N, C-alpha and C positions, 0 to 999 in steps of 0.2 A: 503493500500500500504506500510505502514511502515514495515510490516512483510516481504514483498518482498525484500526491501532494506537490512534488517537484514539477510535474507537468502543468498543474494548475497555476503555480506561481509563474512559470515561464510564459505561459500563454497570457496570463493577466498582465504581466509586465510588458509583453510585446504589444498589447492593446492600450498601454498607458493607463490602466485602471489601478486605483489604489485599493488597499485592503478595506479601507473605510467605505468606499463605494460598493464593493462586492458585499460587504456585511449589510449595508443599508438595503441593497436590492434583495438580499436573502431574508431580511428581517431578524438579523442576529447581531450580536456585538462584534466589534472588531477583534476582540480577544478570541471569541469563538471561531471566527473565520480564520484567524492566524493558526489556531489549533488544527484546522483542516489542512492548511498548507504545510504545516510542520508534522503532519501524520500523527498527531496526538489523539485523534478520534478516527474511528473507522468511517470510511466513506460509503454510505449506503446509496441505494438507487435514487432516493428522494434528493439527497444532497448533490449527487452527480448530475441529475436532471436539472436542478435549479442552476448550478454553476455553468453547465453547458449552455443553457438558455441565455444566461446573462452574457456569456462570452461569445454567443452566436456560433457555436461549434457543435459537432456531434459528441455525445458522451464517449464514444470510442476514441476520440482525439485526446481525451484525458487519460483514460485507462481502459484497457480491454478486459473482457471477462476473464481471460487467463491471468491478468494481474490480480484480480479479486480472488481467484482460486489459488494463486501462486504460493510462493514461499520457497524456502531452500529445498524442500522435498522434490518439487517439480524441476527445479534447476539442476539438481544432482541427477535426476533421471534423464534429463535432456543431455547432460554431459556424458553420462554412461552410454546413451544411444550413439552420440557422436563418436565416442571411442570405439564402439563396436563397429560402426560403419568404416572408420579408418583402418582398424585392424584387419577387416575382411575385404579391404579394397573395393568397397561398394561405391559405385559412381552415383553422385548426387549433385544436381546443378547447384552452383555457388549461391544463387539467390535464396535457396531453401535452407542454407546453413546459417 
């Protein structure tokens, strides 16, 4: 989820929006909004939808469903799969890696 908060911050800054503006539009305090960007609270679908609407982007531009389900478990499985592919000389197009 940390990645989601970082993405929100980057997109917000790219649009020159302040945390205060985002918080006002969401009907929450600036501190509560800051906690979202700093990944101190879990981002649920409601929060994701509100933020994406304010930023005029798709929710998937902030974080994909895989990020919500992610964690080190999936990352390690992904790396194990890559190792298996390399060891067995299986051809995979570069854009899929």
